[in-house]
A tleap script that builds the chain and sets N, CA, C and O, in Angstrom:
source leaprc.protein.ff14SB
mol = sequence {
  NMET TYR ASN LYS LYS VAL MET ASP ILE PHE
  LEU HIE PRO LYS ASN VAL GLY GLU ILE LYS
  GLY THR LYS ALA VAL GLY THR VAL GLY ASN
  GLN THR CYS GLY ASP ILE MET LYS ILE TYR
  LEU ASP ILE ASN LYS ASN ASP VAL ILE VAL
  ASP ALA LYS PHE LYS THR PHE GLY CYS ALA
  ALA ALA ILE VAL SER SER SER VAL ALA THR
  GLU MET ILE LYS GLY LYS THR VAL GLN GLU
  ALA LEU ALA LEU ASP ASN GLN THR ILE ILE
  ASP TYR LEU GLY GLY LEU PRO SER GLN LYS
  ILE HIE CYS SER VAL LEU ALA LYS GLU ALA
  ILE GLU ASP ALA ILE ASN HIE TYR ARG LYS
  TYR GLN ALA LYS VAL GLU LYS LYS ASN LYS
  CLYS
}
set mol.1.N position { 36.196 143.271 55.084 }
set mol.1.CA position { 35.799 144.059 53.775 }
set mol.1.C position { 34.730 144.739 53.925 }
set mol.1.O position { 34.841 145.862 53.436 }
set mol.2.N position { 33.466 144.470 54.529 }
set mol.2.CA position { 32.033 144.801 54.486 }
set mol.2.C position { 32.117 145.343 55.919 }
set mol.2.O position { 32.830 144.632 56.626 }
set mol.3.N position { 31.636 146.309 56.488 }
set mol.3.CA position { 31.204 146.818 57.599 }
set mol.3.C position { 29.860 145.860 58.171 }
set mol.3.O position { 29.228 145.080 57.459 }
set mol.4.N position { 29.610 146.116 59.576 }
set mol.4.CA position { 28.630 145.284 59.938 }
set mol.4.C position { 26.926 145.707 59.514 }
set mol.4.O position { 25.950 144.960 59.580 }
set mol.5.N position { 26.964 146.909 59.146 }
set mol.5.CA position { 25.632 147.374 58.743 }
set mol.5.C position { 25.484 146.622 57.349 }
set mol.5.O position { 24.470 145.943 57.184 }
set mol.6.N position { 26.301 146.689 56.478 }
set mol.6.CA position { 26.464 145.786 55.235 }
set mol.6.C position { 26.150 144.576 55.272 }
set mol.6.O position { 25.269 144.019 54.618 }
set mol.7.N position { 26.990 144.046 56.178 }
set mol.7.CA position { 26.565 142.480 56.410 }
set mol.7.C position { 25.176 142.254 56.898 }
set mol.7.O position { 24.492 141.338 56.439 }
set mol.8.N position { 24.730 143.092 57.846 }
set mol.8.CA position { 23.386 142.873 58.374 }
set mol.8.C position { 22.411 142.890 57.161 }
set mol.8.O position { 21.552 142.017 57.038 }
set mol.9.N position { 22.550 143.803 56.359 }
set mol.9.CA position { 21.649 143.816 55.215 }
set mol.9.C position { 21.675 143.002 54.179 }
set mol.9.O position { 20.675 142.828 53.483 }
set mol.10.N position { 22.729 142.454 53.975 }
set mol.10.CA position { 23.091 141.463 53.127 }
set mol.10.C position { 22.536 140.023 53.510 }
set mol.10.O position { 22.307 139.149 52.673 }
set mol.11.N position { 22.363 139.896 54.764 }
set mol.11.CA position { 21.896 138.471 55.548 }
set mol.11.C position { 20.502 138.868 55.724 }
set mol.11.O position { 19.788 137.976 56.182 }
set mol.12.N position { 19.958 139.945 55.484 }
set mol.12.CA position { 18.419 140.201 55.658 }
set mol.12.C position { 17.962 141.328 54.757 }
set mol.12.O position { 17.528 142.430 55.094 }
set mol.13.N position { 18.157 140.804 53.474 }
set mol.13.CA position { 17.630 142.316 52.537 }
set mol.13.C position { 16.234 141.974 52.207 }
set mol.13.O position { 15.684 140.891 52.011 }
set mol.14.N position { 15.724 143.435 52.197 }
set mol.14.CA position { 14.490 143.726 52.119 }
set mol.14.C position { 14.172 143.699 50.565 }
set mol.14.O position { 15.074 143.721 49.727 }
set mol.15.N position { 12.795 143.649 50.233 }
set mol.15.CA position { 12.300 143.731 48.839 }
set mol.15.C position { 12.705 142.892 47.766 }
set mol.15.O position { 12.651 143.199 46.575 }
set mol.16.N position { 13.109 141.827 48.238 }
set mol.16.CA position { 13.275 140.485 47.184 }
set mol.16.C position { 12.280 140.092 46.597 }
set mol.16.O position { 11.287 139.679 47.195 }
set mol.17.N position { 12.395 140.164 45.169 }
set mol.17.CA position { 11.061 139.660 44.454 }
set mol.17.C position { 10.900 140.356 43.156 }
set mol.17.O position { 11.801 140.954 42.568 }
set mol.18.N position { 9.712 140.232 42.773 }
set mol.18.CA position { 9.363 140.839 41.322 }
set mol.18.C position { 8.037 141.331 41.855 }
set mol.18.O position { 7.586 140.939 42.932 }
set mol.19.N position { 7.341 142.320 40.962 }
set mol.19.CA position { 6.144 142.829 40.909 }
set mol.19.C position { 5.286 142.286 39.617 }
set mol.19.O position { 5.082 143.056 38.679 }
set mol.20.N position { 4.957 141.392 39.602 }
set mol.20.CA position { 4.056 140.889 38.603 }
set mol.20.C position { 3.157 142.048 37.664 }
set mol.20.O position { 2.290 142.732 38.206 }
set mol.21.N position { 3.396 142.142 36.566 }
set mol.21.CA position { 2.585 142.831 35.661 }
set mol.21.C position { 3.035 144.371 35.439 }
set mol.21.O position { 2.630 145.064 34.506 }
set mol.22.N position { 3.986 144.822 36.501 }
set mol.22.CA position { 4.450 146.177 36.402 }
set mol.22.C position { 4.929 146.489 34.941 }
set mol.22.O position { 5.351 145.521 34.308 }
set mol.23.N position { 4.922 147.562 34.397 }
set mol.23.CA position { 5.761 147.933 33.070 }
set mol.23.C position { 6.885 148.878 33.538 }
set mol.23.O position { 7.694 149.402 32.772 }
set mol.24.N position { 6.854 149.034 34.827 }
set mol.24.CA position { 8.071 149.787 35.218 }
set mol.24.C position { 9.316 148.755 35.691 }
set mol.24.O position { 9.421 148.471 36.884 }
set mol.25.N position { 10.023 148.343 34.939 }
set mol.25.CA position { 10.951 147.038 35.471 }
set mol.25.C position { 12.493 147.745 34.698 }
set mol.25.O position { 12.572 148.012 33.499 }
set mol.26.N position { 13.224 147.876 35.358 }
set mol.26.CA position { 14.732 148.254 34.856 }
set mol.26.C position { 15.859 147.078 35.201 }
set mol.26.O position { 15.840 146.558 36.316 }
set mol.27.N position { 16.732 146.722 34.315 }
set mol.27.CA position { 17.746 145.813 34.036 }
set mol.27.C position { 19.049 146.949 33.731 }
set mol.27.O position { 19.024 147.964 33.034 }
set mol.28.N position { 20.104 146.395 34.482 }
set mol.28.CA position { 21.482 146.870 34.499 }
set mol.28.C position { 22.363 145.959 34.752 }
set mol.28.O position { 21.985 145.200 35.645 }
set mol.29.N position { 23.500 145.698 34.281 }
set mol.29.CA position { 24.428 144.917 34.645 }
set mol.29.C position { 26.064 145.480 34.262 }
set mol.29.O position { 26.377 146.433 33.548 }
set mol.30.N position { 26.917 144.558 34.986 }
set mol.30.CA position { 28.050 145.235 34.725 }
set mol.30.C position { 29.242 144.317 34.464 }
set mol.30.O position { 29.917 143.766 35.333 }
set mol.31.N position { 29.410 144.227 33.080 }
set mol.31.CA position { 30.454 142.781 32.387 }
set mol.31.C position { 31.412 142.465 32.930 }
set mol.31.O position { 31.769 141.289 33.000 }
set mol.32.N position { 32.148 143.592 33.517 }
set mol.32.CA position { 33.399 143.305 34.307 }
set mol.32.C position { 33.210 142.434 35.202 }
set mol.32.O position { 33.848 141.396 35.026 }
set mol.33.N position { 32.189 142.502 36.627 }
set mol.33.CA position { 32.011 141.813 37.491 }
set mol.33.C position { 31.258 140.628 37.334 }
set mol.33.O position { 31.514 139.603 37.966 }
set mol.34.N position { 30.179 140.746 36.372 }
set mol.34.CA position { 29.040 139.909 36.419 }
set mol.34.C position { 27.776 140.272 37.194 }
set mol.34.O position { 26.774 139.572 37.043 }
set mol.35.N position { 27.763 141.333 38.022 }
set mol.35.CA position { 26.413 141.870 38.633 }
set mol.35.C position { 25.256 142.102 37.602 }
set mol.35.O position { 25.445 142.688 36.536 }
set mol.36.N position { 24.363 141.731 37.893 }
set mol.36.CA position { 23.105 142.027 37.228 }
set mol.36.C position { 22.013 142.196 38.215 }
set mol.36.O position { 21.714 141.432 39.132 }
set mol.37.N position { 21.378 143.504 37.825 }
set mol.37.CA position { 20.309 143.919 38.722 }
set mol.37.C position { 19.093 144.390 38.064 }
set mol.37.O position { 19.229 145.088 37.059 }
set mol.38.N position { 17.666 144.042 38.583 }
set mol.38.CA position { 16.593 144.104 38.092 }
set mol.38.C position { 15.683 144.772 38.959 }
set mol.38.O position { 15.354 144.014 39.871 }
set mol.39.N position { 15.128 145.932 39.039 }
set mol.39.CA position { 14.111 146.858 39.915 }
set mol.39.C position { 12.790 146.662 39.287 }
set mol.39.O position { 12.663 146.805 38.071 }
set mol.40.N position { 11.910 146.376 39.965 }
set mol.40.CA position { 10.474 146.527 39.644 }
set mol.40.C position { 9.798 147.561 40.444 }
set mol.40.O position { 9.815 147.504 41.674 }
set mol.41.N position { 9.234 148.456 39.833 }
set mol.41.CA position { 8.373 149.592 40.582 }
set mol.41.C position { 6.806 149.318 40.491 }
set mol.41.O position { 6.295 148.924 39.443 }
set mol.42.N position { 6.359 149.460 41.199 }
set mol.42.CA position { 4.594 149.825 41.199 }
set mol.42.C position { 4.479 151.541 41.607 }
set mol.42.O position { 4.767 152.111 42.660 }
set mol.43.N position { 4.014 152.002 40.496 }
set mol.43.CA position { 3.891 153.472 40.203 }
set mol.43.C position { 2.492 153.626 40.357 }
set mol.43.O position { 1.695 152.894 39.769 }
set mol.44.N position { 2.057 154.803 41.335 }
set mol.44.CA position { 0.444 155.084 41.120 }
set mol.44.C position { 0.352 156.017 39.963 }
set mol.44.O position { 1.224 156.403 39.184 }
set mol.45.N position { -1.382 156.382 40.073 }
set mol.45.CA position { -1.437 157.540 38.751 }
set mol.45.C position { -0.916 158.835 39.405 }
set mol.45.O position { -1.076 159.832 38.701 }
set mol.46.N position { -0.353 159.026 40.549 }
set mol.46.CA position { 0.064 160.533 41.276 }
set mol.46.C position { 1.552 160.242 40.920 }
set mol.46.O position { 2.203 161.152 41.434 }
set mol.47.N position { 2.370 159.392 40.280 }
set mol.47.CA position { 3.395 159.018 40.042 }
set mol.47.C position { 4.312 159.016 41.305 }
set mol.47.O position { 5.374 159.635 41.374 }
set mol.48.N position { 3.754 158.213 42.337 }
set mol.48.CA position { 4.490 158.026 43.749 }
set mol.48.C position { 4.837 156.395 43.478 }
set mol.48.O position { 4.022 155.686 42.887 }
set mol.49.N position { 5.924 155.952 43.889 }
set mol.49.CA position { 6.155 154.658 44.188 }
set mol.49.C position { 5.821 154.185 45.278 }
set mol.49.O position { 6.204 154.432 46.422 }
set mol.50.N position { 4.761 153.183 44.698 }
set mol.50.CA position { 4.088 152.235 45.922 }
set mol.50.C position { 4.856 151.157 46.638 }
set mol.50.O position { 4.938 150.916 47.843 }
set mol.51.N position { 5.421 150.547 45.550 }
set mol.51.CA position { 6.030 149.354 45.993 }
set mol.51.C position { 7.454 149.282 44.947 }
set mol.51.O position { 7.588 149.695 43.795 }
set mol.52.N position { 8.337 148.651 45.771 }
set mol.52.CA position { 9.547 148.341 44.817 }
set mol.52.C position { 10.360 147.171 45.291 }
set mol.52.O position { 10.636 147.006 46.479 }
set mol.53.N position { 10.707 146.422 44.397 }
set mol.53.CA position { 11.212 145.177 44.652 }
set mol.53.C position { 12.427 144.796 43.686 }
set mol.53.O position { 12.411 145.182 42.518 }
set mol.54.N position { 13.296 144.167 44.105 }
set mol.54.CA position { 14.804 143.415 43.257 }
set mol.54.C position { 14.945 142.328 42.971 }
set mol.54.O position { 14.447 141.517 43.751 }
set mol.55.N position { 15.538 141.886 41.974 }
set mol.55.CA position { 16.120 140.660 41.897 }
set mol.55.C position { 17.512 140.917 41.399 }
set mol.55.O position { 17.652 141.335 40.249 }
set mol.56.N position { 18.570 140.699 42.181 }
set mol.56.CA position { 20.220 140.734 41.841 }
set mol.56.C position { 20.923 139.666 42.015 }
set mol.56.O position { 20.893 139.022 43.063 }
set mol.57.N position { 21.653 139.356 40.974 }
set mol.57.CA position { 22.755 138.572 40.756 }
set mol.57.C position { 24.066 138.974 40.935 }
set mol.57.O position { 24.675 139.493 40.000 }
set mol.58.N position { 24.687 138.764 42.249 }
set mol.58.CA position { 26.115 139.561 42.078 }
set mol.58.C position { 26.415 139.530 43.623 }
set mol.58.O position { 25.869 138.741 44.393 }
set mol.59.N position { 27.328 140.461 43.984 }
set mol.59.CA position { 28.034 140.317 45.390 }
set mol.59.C position { 27.040 140.893 46.316 }
set mol.59.O position { 25.993 141.466 46.015 }
set mol.60.N position { 27.610 140.613 47.691 }
set mol.60.CA position { 27.155 141.417 48.405 }
set mol.60.C position { 26.876 142.684 48.468 }
set mol.60.O position { 25.878 143.039 49.095 }
set mol.61.N position { 27.560 143.457 47.942 }
set mol.61.CA position { 27.681 144.968 47.783 }
set mol.61.C position { 26.212 145.334 46.917 }
set mol.61.O position { 25.439 146.227 47.261 }
set mol.62.N position { 26.016 144.424 45.706 }
set mol.62.CA position { 25.309 144.767 44.676 }
set mol.62.C position { 23.686 144.515 45.258 }
set mol.62.O position { 22.717 145.236 45.021 }
set mol.63.N position { 23.718 143.352 46.031 }
set mol.63.CA position { 22.602 142.853 46.940 }
set mol.63.C position { 22.008 143.976 47.889 }
set mol.63.O position { 20.825 144.292 48.017 }
set mol.64.N position { 22.964 144.424 48.432 }
set mol.64.CA position { 22.925 145.388 49.562 }
set mol.64.C position { 22.152 146.833 48.889 }
set mol.64.O position { 21.122 147.404 49.247 }
set mol.65.N position { 22.789 147.037 48.153 }
set mol.65.CA position { 22.524 148.415 47.163 }
set mol.65.C position { 21.037 148.368 46.546 }
set mol.65.O position { 20.307 149.359 46.500 }
set mol.66.N position { 20.743 147.305 46.158 }
set mol.66.CA position { 19.368 147.075 45.581 }
set mol.66.C position { 18.645 147.017 46.922 }
set mol.66.O position { 17.630 147.712 46.887 }
set mol.67.N position { 18.816 146.489 47.940 }
set mol.67.CA position { 17.642 146.743 48.990 }
set mol.67.C position { 17.885 147.997 49.521 }
set mol.67.O position { 16.798 148.504 49.799 }
set mol.68.N position { 18.659 148.615 49.748 }
set mol.68.CA position { 18.941 149.945 50.068 }
set mol.68.C position { 17.985 150.780 49.404 }
set mol.68.O position { 16.980 151.328 49.857 }
set mol.69.N position { 18.535 150.782 48.103 }
set mol.69.CA position { 17.900 151.718 46.964 }
set mol.69.C position { 16.446 151.590 46.925 }
set mol.69.O position { 15.779 152.622 46.855 }
set mol.70.N position { 15.839 150.381 46.965 }
set mol.70.CA position { 14.443 150.072 46.852 }
set mol.70.C position { 13.834 150.474 48.270 }
set mol.70.O position { 12.656 150.832 48.279 }
set mol.71.N position { 14.329 150.454 49.108 }
set mol.71.CA position { 13.749 151.121 50.517 }
set mol.71.C position { 13.568 152.603 50.428 }
set mol.71.O position { 12.489 153.136 50.688 }
set mol.72.N position { 14.809 153.372 49.998 }
set mol.72.CA position { 15.025 154.808 49.963 }
set mol.72.C position { 14.030 155.456 48.853 }
set mol.72.O position { 13.836 156.671 48.905 }
set mol.73.N position { 13.342 154.606 47.764 }
set mol.73.CA position { 12.461 155.277 47.139 }
set mol.73.C position { 11.040 154.996 47.249 }
set mol.73.O position { 10.279 155.631 46.519 }
set mol.74.N position { 10.512 154.016 48.168 }
set mol.74.CA position { 9.166 153.516 48.533 }
set mol.74.C position { 8.398 154.896 48.996 }
set mol.74.O position { 8.962 155.621 49.816 }
set mol.75.N position { 7.461 155.159 48.614 }
set mol.75.CA position { 6.686 156.633 49.080 }
set mol.75.C position { 7.152 157.925 48.064 }
set mol.75.O position { 6.359 158.801 47.720 }
set mol.76.N position { 8.151 157.894 47.774 }
set mol.76.CA position { 8.904 158.911 46.762 }
set mol.76.C position { 7.875 158.803 45.510 }
set mol.76.O position { 7.082 157.934 45.151 }
set mol.77.N position { 8.294 160.241 44.945 }
set mol.77.CA position { 7.313 160.457 43.486 }
set mol.77.C position { 8.674 159.896 42.551 }
set mol.77.O position { 9.782 159.605 43.003 }
set mol.78.N position { 8.267 159.845 41.237 }
set mol.78.CA position { 9.314 159.487 40.357 }
set mol.78.C position { 10.358 160.503 40.316 }
set mol.78.O position { 11.503 160.126 40.068 }
set mol.79.N position { 10.137 161.681 40.515 }
set mol.79.CA position { 11.177 162.810 40.557 }
set mol.79.C position { 12.040 162.392 41.545 }
set mol.79.O position { 13.225 162.154 41.312 }
set mol.80.N position { 11.546 162.289 42.604 }
set mol.80.CA position { 12.541 162.281 43.791 }
set mol.80.C position { 13.318 160.998 43.734 }
set mol.80.O position { 14.467 160.990 44.178 }
set mol.81.N position { 12.858 160.059 43.293 }
set mol.81.CA position { 13.421 158.770 43.328 }
set mol.81.C position { 14.582 158.862 42.024 }
set mol.81.O position { 15.599 158.183 42.167 }
set mol.82.N position { 14.438 159.693 40.761 }
set mol.82.CA position { 15.357 159.896 40.014 }
set mol.82.C position { 16.555 160.751 40.538 }
set mol.82.O position { 17.639 160.693 39.958 }
set mol.83.N position { 16.342 161.647 41.775 }
set mol.83.CA position { 17.010 162.134 42.590 }
set mol.83.C position { 17.977 161.407 43.361 }
set mol.83.O position { 18.891 161.982 43.952 }
set mol.84.N position { 17.817 160.209 43.379 }
set mol.84.CA position { 18.718 159.410 44.466 }
set mol.84.C position { 19.991 159.491 43.762 }
set mol.84.O position { 19.876 159.618 42.543 }
set mol.85.N position { 21.164 159.450 44.222 }
set mol.85.CA position { 22.216 159.096 43.811 }
set mol.85.C position { 23.195 158.234 44.666 }
set mol.85.O position { 23.003 158.035 45.865 }
set mol.86.N position { 24.136 157.791 44.049 }
set mol.86.CA position { 24.933 156.523 44.571 }
set mol.86.C position { 25.469 157.170 46.038 }
set mol.86.O position { 25.554 156.413 47.006 }
set mol.87.N position { 25.737 158.243 46.135 }
set mol.87.CA position { 26.817 158.546 47.412 }
set mol.87.C position { 25.745 158.447 48.616 }
set mol.87.O position { 26.094 158.105 49.746 }
set mol.88.N position { 24.423 158.772 48.287 }
set mol.88.CA position { 23.226 158.565 49.338 }
set mol.88.C position { 23.567 157.128 50.066 }
set mol.88.O position { 23.810 156.794 51.225 }
set mol.89.N position { 23.469 156.495 48.897 }
set mol.89.CA position { 23.417 154.754 49.171 }
set mol.89.C position { 24.428 154.464 50.047 }
set mol.89.O position { 24.217 153.709 50.996 }
set mol.90.N position { 25.645 155.032 49.830 }
set mol.90.CA position { 26.913 154.559 50.157 }
set mol.90.C position { 27.169 155.000 51.802 }
set mol.90.O position { 27.666 154.430 52.773 }
set mol.91.N position { 26.466 156.506 51.522 }
set mol.91.CA position { 26.671 157.267 53.187 }
set mol.91.C position { 25.781 156.268 53.848 }
set mol.91.O position { 26.307 155.685 54.795 }
set mol.92.N position { 24.504 155.926 53.551 }
set mol.92.CA position { 23.391 155.195 54.715 }
set mol.92.C position { 24.154 153.781 54.873 }
set mol.92.O position { 23.839 153.102 55.850 }
set mol.93.N position { 25.176 153.264 53.947 }
set mol.93.CA position { 25.728 151.842 54.298 }
set mol.93.C position { 26.618 152.101 55.225 }
set mol.93.O position { 26.893 151.186 56.002 }
set mol.94.N position { 27.324 153.477 55.382 }
set mol.94.CA position { 28.615 153.508 56.522 }
set mol.94.C position { 29.883 153.311 55.631 }
set mol.94.O position { 31.012 153.310 56.120 }
set mol.95.N position { 29.637 153.143 54.291 }
set mol.95.CA position { 30.702 153.119 53.266 }
set mol.95.C position { 30.729 151.835 52.656 }
set mol.95.O position { 30.335 150.804 53.203 }
set mol.96.N position { 31.175 151.916 51.577 }
set mol.96.CA position { 31.665 150.488 50.692 }
set mol.96.C position { 33.055 150.351 50.373 }
set mol.96.O position { 33.716 151.387 50.450 }
set mol.97.N position { 33.579 149.418 50.069 }
set mol.97.CA position { 34.992 149.435 49.653 }
set mol.97.C position { 35.019 149.759 48.242 }
set mol.97.O position { 34.147 149.379 47.461 }
set mol.98.N position { 36.082 150.506 47.895 }
set mol.98.CA position { 36.346 151.232 46.892 }
set mol.98.C position { 35.950 150.626 45.537 }
set mol.98.O position { 35.464 151.236 44.585 }
set mol.99.N position { 36.287 149.123 45.628 }
set mol.99.CA position { 36.195 148.292 44.286 }
set mol.99.C position { 34.799 147.966 44.397 }
set mol.99.O position { 34.533 147.061 43.607 }
set mol.100.N position { 33.812 148.338 45.057 }
set mol.100.CA position { 32.432 147.921 45.036 }
set mol.100.C position { 31.513 149.107 44.799 }
set mol.100.O position { 30.306 148.868 44.751 }
set mol.101.N position { 31.892 150.231 44.662 }
set mol.101.CA position { 31.147 151.763 44.793 }
set mol.101.C position { 30.289 151.536 43.412 }
set mol.101.O position { 29.144 151.977 43.312 }
set mol.102.N position { 30.926 150.820 42.370 }
set mol.102.CA position { 30.142 150.294 41.109 }
set mol.102.C position { 28.656 150.022 41.664 }
set mol.102.O position { 27.673 150.658 41.285 }
set mol.103.N position { 28.629 148.888 42.709 }
set mol.103.CA position { 27.266 148.459 42.889 }
set mol.103.C position { 26.252 149.808 43.286 }
set mol.103.O position { 25.153 149.888 42.736 }
set mol.104.N position { 26.530 150.470 43.910 }
set mol.104.CA position { 25.675 151.476 44.352 }
set mol.104.C position { 24.983 152.328 42.960 }
set mol.104.O position { 23.824 152.697 42.773 }
set mol.105.N position { 26.259 152.466 42.061 }
set mol.105.CA position { 25.868 153.138 40.824 }
set mol.105.C position { 24.821 152.264 39.924 }
set mol.105.O position { 23.929 152.778 39.250 }
set mol.106.N position { 25.046 150.998 40.010 }
set mol.106.CA position { 23.900 149.812 39.416 }
set mol.106.C position { 22.623 150.178 39.933 }
set mol.106.O position { 21.653 150.342 39.193 }
set mol.107.N position { 22.576 150.326 41.307 }
set mol.107.CA position { 21.083 150.353 41.747 }
set mol.107.C position { 20.594 151.878 41.481 }
set mol.107.O position { 19.372 152.013 41.553 }
set mol.108.N position { 21.288 152.969 41.207 }
set mol.108.CA position { 20.610 154.258 40.680 }
set mol.108.C position { 20.169 153.948 39.373 }
set mol.108.O position { 19.023 154.255 39.043 }
set mol.109.N position { 21.127 153.236 38.391 }
set mol.109.CA position { 20.854 153.161 36.984 }
set mol.109.C position { 19.785 152.070 36.974 }
set mol.109.O position { 18.901 152.334 36.159 }
set mol.110.N position { 19.646 151.222 37.462 }
set mol.110.CA position { 18.509 150.429 37.735 }
set mol.110.C position { 16.959 150.990 38.002 }
set mol.110.O position { 15.868 150.641 37.552 }
set mol.111.N position { 17.295 151.826 38.765 }
set mol.111.CA position { 15.832 152.750 39.047 }
set mol.111.C position { 15.548 153.565 37.995 }
set mol.111.O position { 14.369 153.714 37.675 }
set mol.112.N position { 16.548 154.205 37.310 }
set mol.112.CA position { 16.655 155.076 35.962 }
set mol.112.C position { 15.763 154.449 34.807 }
set mol.112.O position { 14.899 154.938 34.079 }
set mol.113.N position { 16.264 153.272 34.913 }
set mol.113.CA position { 15.863 152.622 33.427 }
set mol.113.C position { 14.392 151.967 34.135 }
set mol.113.O position { 13.574 151.638 33.277 }
set mol.114.N position { 14.103 151.816 35.086 }
set mol.114.CA position { 12.567 151.314 35.288 }
set mol.114.C position { 11.812 152.314 35.044 }
set mol.114.O position { 10.745 152.095 34.470 }
set mol.115.N position { 12.160 153.618 35.406 }
set mol.115.CA position { 11.363 154.645 35.478 }
set mol.115.C position { 11.129 155.212 33.945 }
set mol.115.O position { 10.093 155.792 33.621 }
set mol.116.N position { 12.143 154.985 33.117 }
set mol.116.CA position { 12.294 155.051 31.629 }
set mol.116.C position { 11.243 154.289 30.917 }
set mol.116.O position { 10.431 154.711 30.094 }
set mol.117.N position { 11.423 152.936 31.439 }
set mol.117.CA position { 10.288 152.009 30.888 }
set mol.117.C position { 8.893 152.615 31.163 }
set mol.117.O position { 8.107 152.786 30.231 }
set mol.118.N position { 8.572 152.951 32.474 }
set mol.118.CA position { 7.322 153.211 32.962 }
set mol.118.C position { 6.877 154.608 31.854 }
set mol.118.O position { 5.818 154.674 31.230 }
set mol.119.N position { 7.781 155.448 31.834 }
set mol.119.CA position { 7.306 156.848 31.083 }
set mol.119.C position { 6.993 156.255 29.434 }
set mol.119.O position { 6.027 156.664 28.789 }
set mol.120.N position { 7.803 155.418 28.991 }
set mol.120.CA position { 7.549 155.013 27.781 }
set mol.120.C position { 6.213 154.367 27.743 }
set mol.120.O position { 5.361 154.808 26.972 }
set mol.121.N position { 5.917 153.146 28.677 }
set mol.121.CA position { 4.698 152.866 28.509 }
set mol.121.C position { 3.494 153.835 28.588 }
set mol.121.O position { 2.510 153.904 27.852 }
set mol.122.N position { 3.901 154.714 29.895 }
set mol.122.CA position { 2.506 155.805 29.867 }
set mol.122.C position { 2.439 156.589 28.448 }
set mol.122.O position { 1.357 156.778 27.892 }
set mol.123.N position { 3.465 156.958 27.991 }
set mol.123.CA position { 3.395 157.699 26.616 }
set mol.123.C position { 2.382 156.805 25.627 }
set mol.123.O position { 1.354 157.223 25.094 }
set mol.124.N position { 2.838 155.731 25.547 }
set mol.124.CA position { 1.947 154.780 24.380 }
set mol.124.C position { 0.601 154.850 24.840 }
set mol.124.O position { -0.231 155.241 24.022 }
set mol.125.N position { 0.169 154.507 26.144 }
set mol.125.CA position { -1.079 154.466 26.713 }
set mol.125.C position { -1.976 155.862 26.379 }
set mol.125.O position { -3.124 155.816 25.938 }
set mol.126.N position { -1.194 157.191 26.690 }
set mol.126.CA position { -1.662 158.419 26.473 }
set mol.126.C position { -2.017 158.418 24.916 }
set mol.126.O position { -3.178 158.665 24.589 }
set mol.127.N position { -1.142 158.172 24.037 }
set mol.127.CA position { -1.278 158.045 22.663 }
set mol.127.C position { -2.359 157.451 22.166 }
set mol.127.O position { -3.127 158.047 21.411 }
set mol.128.N position { -2.548 156.077 22.582 }
set mol.128.CA position { -3.748 155.249 22.398 }
set mol.128.C position { -4.936 155.696 22.579 }
set mol.128.O position { -5.815 155.633 21.720 }
set mol.129.N position { -5.107 156.294 23.952 }
set mol.129.CA position { -6.198 157.091 24.519 }
set mol.129.C position { -6.663 158.208 23.815 }
set mol.129.O position { -7.862 158.487 23.801 }
set mol.130.N position { -5.658 158.996 23.118 }
set mol.130.CA position { -6.074 160.206 22.303 }
set mol.130.C position { -6.647 159.622 21.210 }
set mol.130.O position { -7.284 160.505 20.635 }
set mol.131.N position { -6.757 158.451 20.555 }
set mol.131.CA position { -6.900 158.386 19.384 }
set mol.131.C position { -8.574 157.720 19.257 }
set mol.131.O position { -9.075 157.513 18.152 }
savepdb mol mol.pdb
quit
């Protein structure tokens, strides 16, 4: 079902864990399959993602998509990370079974959710500092 590259990443995922204290946390899930993905980002003052971690409850494709997505956005700006699309993840992996494509979409959505939370937090801080 999965190719060799997907299986290798599944057996040796990178960036598993969480980043304590970050305000950039995105959580998404798929009720149909039960996958739940949480992505943590450490974003510096220049809007560059200096670290990314994940915790995923789900199938091999969900775990692999999380691992690859976090690797792809490290060192990128927030804008560059938002430009990541699920097809890039799929291409990097050499493909996913059609019934597992949604896992790559979850990774993209979790990154977007984390960045949205980060931006909301930043807006609150800026508003507070203006007072």
